Rosetta silent file (secondary structure, phi, psi, omega in degrees, C-alpha in Angstrom):
SEQUENCE: MTASIQFGSKNIGFSIEYSDRKTLGITVTPDMDVLVKAPMDTTLDKIKEKLEKKAPWIIKQQSFFLSFHPKTTKRKYINGETHLYMGRQFQLKVEEFTKESVKLKGKYIEVKTFDRSRVEFLVNQWYLEHAKTKLYQIAEPLIEKFRKYKVEPSSIVFRNMPTRWGSCTPKGKIILNPELIKAPKACIEYVIIHELCHLVHHDHTQRFIDLQTKEMPDWEKWKMKLETLLA
SCORE:     score description
SCORE:     0.000 S_00000001
   1 L     0.000  138.646  179.557  168.308  -32.216   10.666 S_00000001
   2 E  -118.501  148.182  174.975  169.509  -30.067    7.735 S_00000001
   3 E  -157.283 -173.042  178.057  168.682  -30.175    4.017 S_00000001
   4 E  -157.231  160.632  174.173  168.393  -27.867    1.033 S_00000001
   5 E  -127.265  158.287  176.108  166.413  -27.104   -2.049 S_00000001
   6 E  -105.459  125.219  175.545  167.421  -25.568   -5.386 S_00000001
   7 E  -125.337   99.672 -169.458  165.383  -22.536   -6.471 S_00000001
   8 L    60.891 -122.942 -176.284  166.597  -21.284   -9.842 S_00000001
   9 L   -95.869    0.054 -178.556  170.292  -20.533   -9.389 S_00000001
  10 E  -101.691  138.179  172.677  169.991  -20.252   -5.564 S_00000001
  11 E   -96.340  116.404 -176.948  170.572  -23.031   -3.140 S_00000001
  12 E  -103.277  101.904  176.662  168.377  -22.613   -0.044 S_00000001
  13 E   -82.171  149.221  178.617  169.658  -24.518    3.011 S_00000001
  14 E  -151.346  161.822  177.408  167.334  -25.076    5.964 S_00000001
  15 E  -119.151  151.705 -177.290  167.211  -26.888    9.278 S_00000001
  16 E  -117.987  132.172  170.342  164.166  -28.868   10.614 S_00000001
  17 E  -117.578  116.525  176.263  162.815  -29.059   14.095 S_00000001
  18 E   -89.635  138.331 -178.931  160.112  -31.710   14.676 S_00000001
  19 E  -156.619  171.595  179.694  157.627  -31.268   17.485 S_00000001
  20 L   -77.816   74.927  174.943  154.084  -32.000   18.666 S_00000001
  21 L  -131.982  165.484 -179.158  152.433  -29.319   16.564 S_00000001
  22 L   -95.613  -23.364 -176.234  149.790  -29.330   13.894 S_00000001
  23 L  -123.071  158.711  178.020  151.039  -27.003   11.273 S_00000001
  24 L   -95.458  127.744 -177.624  154.324  -26.423    9.424 S_00000001
  25 E  -119.102  140.642  177.678  156.043  -23.087   10.045 S_00000001
  26 E  -119.485  133.029 -178.886  158.965  -21.401    8.257 S_00000001
  27 E  -130.291  134.886  172.617  161.134  -18.763    9.803 S_00000001
  28 E  -108.157  122.311 -177.401  164.081  -16.767    8.365 S_00000001
  29 L   -80.059  161.584  175.013  166.352  -15.565   11.226 S_00000001
  30 L   -58.747  -17.660  175.908  168.221  -12.260   11.216 S_00000001
  31 L   -92.020   12.283  175.488  171.311  -14.259   10.455 S_00000001
  32 L    68.681   13.934  171.671  169.509  -15.430    7.281 S_00000001
  33 L   -78.565  141.180  178.479  169.169  -19.022    8.401 S_00000001
  34 E  -103.658  125.363 -177.028  165.989  -20.800    7.396 S_00000001
  35 E  -117.922  126.664  175.637  164.268  -22.805   10.146 S_00000001
  36 E  -110.784  127.309  170.444  161.325  -25.182    9.551 S_00000001
  37 E  -107.337  120.812 -167.848  159.168  -26.341   12.432 S_00000001
  38 E  -131.466  150.000  173.181  157.187  -29.303   11.412 S_00000001
  39 E   -60.360  154.368 -174.812  154.731  -31.874   12.932 S_00000001
  40 L   -57.417  -28.760 -178.154  156.370  -35.146   13.801 S_00000001
  41 L  -100.172   16.813 -178.045  155.035  -37.112   10.909 S_00000001
  42 L   -76.590  132.812  179.159  155.851  -34.597    8.173 S_00000001
  43 L   -84.621  155.629 -179.723  157.870  -36.144    5.325 S_00000001
  44 H   -60.061  -42.537  179.653  161.007  -34.397    3.880 S_00000001
  45 H   -55.129  -45.539 -178.323  159.305  -34.267    0.357 S_00000001
  46 H   -63.716  -40.657  176.806  156.391  -32.386    1.881 S_00000001
  47 H   -63.651  -45.339 -179.132  158.675  -29.929    3.613 S_00000001
  48 H   -65.924  -35.602  175.109  160.654  -29.311    0.450 S_00000001
  49 H   -60.428  -42.084 -179.847  157.388  -28.822   -1.463 S_00000001
  50 H   -70.489  -36.696  176.583  156.243  -26.169    1.012 S_00000001
  51 H   -68.551  -34.062  177.374  159.730  -24.452    0.828 S_00000001
  52 H   -68.464  -33.492  175.509  159.618  -24.251   -2.883 S_00000001
  53 H   -73.225  -26.080 -176.624  156.363  -22.485   -2.782 S_00000001
  54 H   -94.929   -6.798 -175.102  157.718  -20.025   -0.104 S_00000001
  55 H   -47.738  -50.877  179.707  161.186  -19.590   -1.844 S_00000001
  56 H   -56.796  -33.448  176.710  160.495  -16.180   -3.209 S_00000001
  57 H   -70.498  -41.503 -179.965  159.390  -14.974    0.256 S_00000001
  58 H   -62.387  -44.208 -178.001  162.504  -16.661    1.815 S_00000001
  59 H   -67.915  -37.199  178.626  164.900  -15.003   -0.615 S_00000001
  60 H   -63.864  -41.258 -177.457  163.174  -11.662   -0.022 S_00000001
  61 H   -68.313  -44.610 -174.494  163.462  -12.028    3.769 S_00000001
  62 H   -68.255  -33.102  172.850  167.148  -12.940    3.527 S_00000001
  63 H   -64.135  -38.448  178.587  167.800   -9.954    1.233 S_00000001
  64 H   -61.961  -46.677 -176.366  166.016   -7.771    3.788 S_00000001
  65 H   -71.594  -23.079  178.600  168.215   -8.986    6.629 S_00000001
  66 H   -55.653  -31.605 -176.014  171.373   -8.577    4.524 S_00000001
  67 L   -67.480  -15.019  178.691  171.196   -4.850    4.964 S_00000001
  68 L   -99.538   13.906  178.523  171.876   -5.383    8.638 S_00000001
  69 L   -99.175  103.348  178.679  175.100   -7.318    7.988 S_00000001
  70 L   -60.079  137.232  177.217  178.028   -4.903    8.361 S_00000001
  71 L  -106.062  126.113 -176.546  180.645   -5.234    5.655 S_00000001
  72 L  -122.723  141.630  177.354  184.151   -4.458    6.800 S_00000001
  73 L  -109.420  136.084 -179.817  187.235   -3.819    4.810 S_00000001
  74 L   -64.238  124.453  176.602  190.565   -4.478    6.556 S_00000001
  75 L   -97.135  153.302 -178.538  192.188   -1.167    7.449 S_00000001
  76 L  -104.182  -17.234 -176.857  195.910   -0.463    7.803 S_00000001
  77 L    49.946   57.795  177.609  195.484    2.750    9.991 S_00000001
  78 L  -124.481  159.438 -179.673  198.259    4.633    8.154 S_00000001
  79 L   -50.081  133.814  173.175  198.534    8.225    6.931 S_00000001
  80 L    87.286   -6.131  171.416  196.310    9.146    4.154 S_00000001
  81 L   -66.619  138.771  179.877  193.885    6.168    4.582 S_00000001
  82 E   -86.657  137.050  171.762  190.241    7.231    4.306 S_00000001
  83 E  -134.465  148.937 -179.939  187.774    6.535    7.171 S_00000001
  84 E   -96.287  143.815  172.958  184.167    7.429    7.392 S_00000001
  85 E  -144.716  117.405 -177.601  182.345    9.403    9.948 S_00000001
  86 L    61.700   31.668  178.613  178.678   10.326    9.710 S_00000001
  87 L    85.524   -2.773 -178.974  178.745    9.479    5.983 S_00000001
  88 E  -109.941  145.392  175.688  181.731   11.725    5.182 S_00000001
  89 E   -86.341  135.293  172.936  185.229   10.664    4.308 S_00000001
  90 E  -128.169  150.603  175.951  188.192   11.858    6.300 S_00000001
  91 E   -94.750  140.772  178.744  191.880   11.108    5.895 S_00000001
  92 E   -72.497  135.461  179.681  193.911    9.652    8.688 S_00000001
  93 E  -135.426  109.991 -178.936  196.773   11.933    9.882 S_00000001
  94 E  -102.879  129.212  177.215  199.076   10.202   12.353 S_00000001
  95 E  -131.623  138.927  173.387  201.580   12.281   14.439 S_00000001
  96 E   -74.352  127.186 -179.070  204.062   11.227   17.121 S_00000001
  97 L  -156.648  150.870 -177.828  203.260   13.064   20.382 S_00000001
  98 L   -69.368  -30.720  179.331  203.768   12.286   24.097 S_00000001
  99 L  -107.594  135.532 -173.480  200.103   12.777   24.867 S_00000001
 100 L   -86.058  140.980  178.215  197.560   10.641   23.032 S_00000001
 101 E  -164.658  156.586  174.948  194.468   12.156   21.345 S_00000001
 102 E  -137.090  132.727  176.649  192.049   11.732   18.380 S_00000001
 103 E  -152.900  155.248  173.222  190.099   14.628   16.895 S_00000001
 104 E   -85.443  131.167 -179.026  188.401   15.747   13.723 S_00000001
 105 E  -144.705  103.337 -178.590  190.265   18.665   12.149 S_00000001
 106 L    66.938 -121.529 -177.001  189.131   19.837    8.666 S_00000001
 107 L  -101.276   19.355 -175.909  189.229   16.917    6.315 S_00000001
 108 E  -122.038  147.900  159.724  191.404   14.845    8.701 S_00000001
 109 E   -99.475  106.422 -173.004  191.032   12.486   11.648 S_00000001
 110 E   -86.655  130.375  178.828  194.133   13.499   13.553 S_00000001
 111 E  -124.389  119.607  176.866  195.699   10.901   15.786 S_00000001
 112 E  -108.992  126.269 -176.805  198.475   11.759   18.160 S_00000001
 113 E  -157.286  152.372  174.531  200.250    8.914   19.874 S_00000001
 114 L   -86.080   -3.409 -176.456  203.745    7.923   21.141 S_00000001
 115 L  -144.113  106.033 -177.136  203.271    4.469   19.622 S_00000001
 116 H   -58.663  -20.375 -178.690  201.975    3.926   16.057 S_00000001
 117 H   -75.481   -3.492  174.633  200.926    0.442   16.856 S_00000001
 118 H   -92.888   -4.928 -174.186  198.187    2.013   19.031 S_00000001
 119 H   -59.602  -44.203  174.788  196.558    3.913   16.246 S_00000001
 120 H   -56.439  -44.618  176.424  193.909    1.283   15.503 S_00000001
 121 H   -61.046  -50.125 -174.376  192.933    1.041   19.191 S_00000001
 122 H   -62.878  -37.327  179.447  192.835    4.819   19.576 S_00000001
 123 H   -73.268  -37.976  178.633  190.616    5.361   16.454 S_00000001
 124 H   -65.753  -39.296  178.847  188.203    2.601   17.476 S_00000001
 125 H   -64.036  -43.526 -176.998  187.912    3.965   20.965 S_00000001
 126 H   -62.307  -45.772  177.283  187.216    7.422   19.417 S_00000001
 127 H   -60.260  -42.750  179.558  184.454    5.922   17.199 S_00000001
 128 H   -64.537  -48.915 -179.006  182.850    4.145   20.173 S_00000001
 129 H   -59.837  -42.155 -178.656  182.768    7.289   22.330 S_00000001
 130 H   -74.811  -29.224  175.464  181.232    9.366   19.583 S_00000001
 131 H   -57.382  -52.034 -175.060  178.781    6.522   18.743 S_00000001
 132 H   -61.170  -33.000  176.640  177.430    6.464   22.258 S_00000001
 133 H   -79.713  -57.645 -169.938  176.800   10.256   22.262 S_00000001
 134 H   -66.539  -47.019  178.026  175.724   10.799   18.675 S_00000001
 135 H   -56.258  -47.631 -179.906  173.552    7.722   18.171 S_00000001
 136 H   -64.078  -33.765  175.007  171.654    8.424   21.319 S_00000001
 137 H   -65.000  -38.640 -175.026  171.069   12.035   20.289 S_00000001
 138 H   -73.578  -36.928 -176.366  169.743   10.857   16.933 S_00000001
 139 H   -72.137  -29.538 -172.890  167.498    8.271   18.706 S_00000001
 140 H   -56.172  -53.166  177.867  165.916   10.571   21.291 S_00000001
 141 H   -65.987  -24.073  175.325  163.484   12.402   19.035 S_00000001
 142 H   -71.390  -42.741  177.052  162.595    9.203   17.223 S_00000001
 143 H   -62.610  -43.016  178.972  161.703    7.519   20.578 S_00000001
 144 H   -58.642  -39.523  179.588  159.621   10.558   21.430 S_00000001
 145 H   -63.346  -34.815 -173.578  157.706   10.144   18.068 S_00000001
 146 H   -82.980   -6.814  179.645  156.962    6.481   18.810 S_00000001
 147 H   -62.413  -22.673  178.717  155.377    7.290   22.250 S_00000001
 148 H   -66.761  -17.421  175.025  152.139    7.813   20.252 S_00000001
 149 H   -91.684    2.761 -176.805  152.131    4.046   19.804 S_00000001
 150 L    62.507   36.291  179.092  152.509    3.713   23.532 S_00000001
 151 L  -131.451  152.555  166.567  155.958    2.077   23.271 S_00000001
 152 L  -159.122  144.094 -178.537  159.459    3.017   24.249 S_00000001
 153 L   -64.415  150.532  175.263  162.606    1.006   24.558 S_00000001
 154 L   -69.285  -30.852  173.759  163.543   -0.190   27.976 S_00000001
 155 E  -168.066  164.209  171.535  167.147    0.879   27.230 S_00000001
 156 E  -121.296  126.561  175.708  169.590    1.531   24.417 S_00000001
 157 E  -127.566  161.388 -177.961  172.910   -0.172   24.488 S_00000001
 158 E  -115.657  131.170 -178.478  175.884   -0.352   22.100 S_00000001
 159 L  -148.981  133.421  174.398  177.477   -3.563   21.070 S_00000001
 160 L   -69.362  125.987 -178.024  179.771   -4.604   18.287 S_00000001
 161 L  -131.942  119.102 -173.576  177.822   -7.206   16.332 S_00000001
 162 L   -65.542  -21.910 -175.222  179.529   -8.867   13.303 S_00000001
 163 L  -130.168   17.056 -176.656  176.242   -9.524   11.437 S_00000001
 164 L  -140.898  145.820  171.559  173.775   -6.987   12.707 S_00000001
 165 L   -95.496  -24.958  177.247  173.354   -3.225   12.578 S_00000001
 166 E  -164.917  164.543  173.190  170.701   -3.321   15.343 S_00000001
 167 E  -154.680  166.057  178.168  168.414   -5.556   17.223 S_00000001
 168 E  -136.149  123.670  177.729  165.466   -5.416   19.677 S_00000001
 169 L   -75.870  163.169  177.582  165.031   -7.925   22.506 S_00000001
 170 L   -62.131  -23.931  177.451  161.739   -9.267   23.599 S_00000001
 171 L   -87.913    5.028  175.560  161.977   -7.064   26.694 S_00000001
 172 L    92.709   11.629  176.177  162.285   -3.932   24.595 S_00000001
 173 E   -85.253  130.366 -179.048  166.008   -3.285   24.817 S_00000001
 174 E  -100.379  125.171 -178.610  167.353   -1.826   21.598 S_00000001
 175 E  -108.541  125.913  176.086  170.997   -2.782   20.715 S_00000001
 176 E  -115.409  135.278  175.212  172.848   -0.634   18.205 S_00000001
 177 L   -76.664  121.503 -178.543  176.144   -1.398   16.501 S_00000001
 178 H   -58.891  -16.904  177.045  178.562    1.504   17.112 S_00000001
 179 H   -60.306  -25.444  179.593  179.858    0.940   13.494 S_00000001
 180 H   -54.565  -23.978 -179.714  176.751    2.881   12.516 S_00000001
 181 H   -58.744  -17.876 -175.672  178.549    6.091   13.454 S_00000001
 182 H   -85.450  -10.948 -173.221  180.309    5.765   10.081 S_00000001
 183 L   -95.404  161.860  177.092  176.986    6.016    8.141 S_00000001
 184 L   -65.567  156.607 -178.884  174.930    9.080    7.199 S_00000001
 185 H   -53.157  -43.097 -174.846  172.350   10.356    9.669 S_00000001
 186 H   -64.867  -32.896  175.510  169.415    9.088    7.639 S_00000001
 187 H   -63.810  -41.664 -179.787  170.947    5.537    7.566 S_00000001
 188 H   -61.511  -53.010  177.894  171.264    5.693   11.325 S_00000001
 189 H   -51.592  -45.876  178.962  167.591    6.862   11.577 S_00000001
 190 H   -56.526  -45.354 -179.173  166.491    3.976    9.443 S_00000001
 191 H   -64.590  -40.179 -178.941  168.034    1.383   11.670 S_00000001
 192 H   -69.079  -41.573  179.938  166.639    2.989   14.851 S_00000001
 193 H   -69.379  -30.287  174.698  163.170    3.311   13.337 S_00000001
 194 H   -59.980  -44.873 -175.371  163.324   -0.359   12.183 S_00000001
 195 H   -75.779  -30.490  174.602  164.079   -1.419   15.783 S_00000001
 196 H   -64.158  -39.614  178.148  161.405    0.940   17.208 S_00000001
 197 H   -61.996  -28.188  178.170  158.858   -0.614   14.838 S_00000001
 198 L   -70.132  -16.178  174.461  159.695   -3.979   16.531 S_00000001
 199 L   -74.679  -18.932 -177.754  158.352   -2.585   19.749 S_00000001
 200 L   -99.736  -52.484 -176.869  154.940   -2.328   18.017 S_00000001
 201 L  -123.935  120.642 -174.419  155.129   -5.379   15.684 S_00000001
 202 L   -73.517  -30.484 -179.233  157.601   -8.099   16.663 S_00000001
 203 L  -105.776  169.332 -177.267  157.833   -9.917   13.312 S_00000001
 204 L   -89.989   63.420  179.134  158.476   -8.600    9.816 S_00000001
 205 L   -82.934  173.461  176.172  154.752   -8.731    8.839 S_00000001
 206 H   -63.782  -36.879 -178.258  153.131   -6.433    6.296 S_00000001
 207 H   -59.301  -41.982  179.691  151.840   -4.386    9.253 S_00000001
 208 H   -62.723  -43.761 -179.749  155.554   -3.869   10.306 S_00000001
 209 H   -63.449  -40.177  179.732  156.511   -2.753    6.760 S_00000001
 210 H   -60.719  -41.875 -178.952  153.539   -0.449    6.719 S_00000001
 211 H   -68.154  -43.120 -178.040  154.503    1.177    9.973 S_00000001
 212 H   -65.435  -37.503  178.100  158.120    1.537    8.973 S_00000001
 213 H   -69.237  -36.648 -179.452  156.992    3.199    5.624 S_00000001
 214 H   -67.812  -36.489 -177.533  154.608    5.575    7.524 S_00000001
 215 H   -87.907  -15.811  177.611  157.445    6.684    9.793 S_00000001
 216 L  -153.149   80.171 -172.802  160.108    6.797    7.099 S_00000001
 217 L   -55.146  -29.460 -177.651  158.634    6.796    3.643 S_00000001
 218 L  -102.690   29.670 -176.499  162.039    6.674    1.888 S_00000001
 219 H   -58.450  -34.887 -174.121  163.538    3.894    4.158 S_00000001
 220 H   -62.432  -36.312  178.407  164.366    1.715    1.145 S_00000001
 221 H   -60.583  -47.363 -175.986  166.668    4.439   -0.210 S_00000001
 222 H   -81.674  -18.110  168.064  168.648    4.558    3.028 S_00000001
 223 H   -63.180  -44.406  179.104  168.527    0.814    3.456 S_00000001
 224 H   -65.289  -40.339 -179.745  170.312    0.520    0.091 S_00000001
 225 H   -61.044  -45.073 -175.536  172.754    3.276    1.013 S_00000001
 226 H   -65.223  -39.543 -176.523  173.696    1.532    4.232 S_00000001
 227 H   -62.424  -38.248 -171.433  174.129   -1.783    2.311 S_00000001
 228 H   -96.169  -23.718 -166.751  176.561   -0.257   -0.238 S_00000001
 229 H   -81.446  -45.913 -176.255  178.371    2.401    1.684 S_00000001
 230 L   -90.175   68.173 -179.074  180.070    0.506    4.554 S_00000001
 231 L  -121.422    0.000    0.000  181.990   -1.888    2.432 S_00000001
């Protein structure tokens, strides 16, 4: 069942799951969906009343998760177009050549190819290869730091995720979006630290926030940078 409430100018949609439980619980998912788990006999009015009381927290949680939603602008992959790498802007320079390659050279990302329709594929492959190397290098010392909490990820994998920068599975696997390679190093560190904190505290409780602040006092600055840069 789905419904919604109005809180100021914001409409908050939510879904309800009824079950044999004694208390009413509200969860905001990483995709910013609001899920209500309620006892079987709970009325819709009572659920809405509870949601209205929790609305400021719900909006805050949705805003928090918004920073993990990559924003993409449609690229044309033509000469002179700017592309980000590690927070810096580079111009695309496409040249016809019999052997294909992509490399950074000065202020350019140089792409050599025999077929200009392959430029997008070649650039994205180049990003992915660099992400796998560079993001892991950035993660290694942070993983070492978190060993003092007696935790470490079971593995780190890279996966394109349309709505997430990173995630942590219940079994401790950290998944990173390779698009992060376009962001400054501190933004990447913020996402990795966020996911490492989930190995200690699984939910976004105050203890989670306190730990994240302890390990990266200026995380809010880099969260905001990530939100606004990759647009």
